[in-house]
C-alpha positions, 0 to 999 in steps of 0.5 A: 754086650750084644743085642742077642745077649740083651734079649736073652737076659730080658727073656730070662729075667724074673718079673722083679728084675731091673730089666722088667722096667722096660716100657710095656705097651698093653695090647688093648691100648695100642698094637705095633704098626710094623712087623718087626720082632718085639718083646711080648708078655704072654699070660701064663708064659712070661716074656718071649719074642714075637711079631704082630703079623699082617693077618693081625695075629701074634706070632712067636719067632720060632714056634708059630701062633701066640695066644694071650699076648697082653703087652709088647715092647720094642727091643732096647737098642744096644750101644757098644762102648 
């Protein structure tokens, strides 16, 4: 499985799926220190891909501004083998 496949499985996983065991960080507890792409949980919309921009807003990878991000997580590393 490559990284893109893993991301797709995480984004499409129902909340009771084992992939939901990812360590989610609440935005009120801590914000990312970099602008790398993260998994984000959006209130009412589920899980997607986004980043925390220089202007201190959450941005979706493809669609622009993201409102109501509640949690974020680094994308898990993929090890072939």
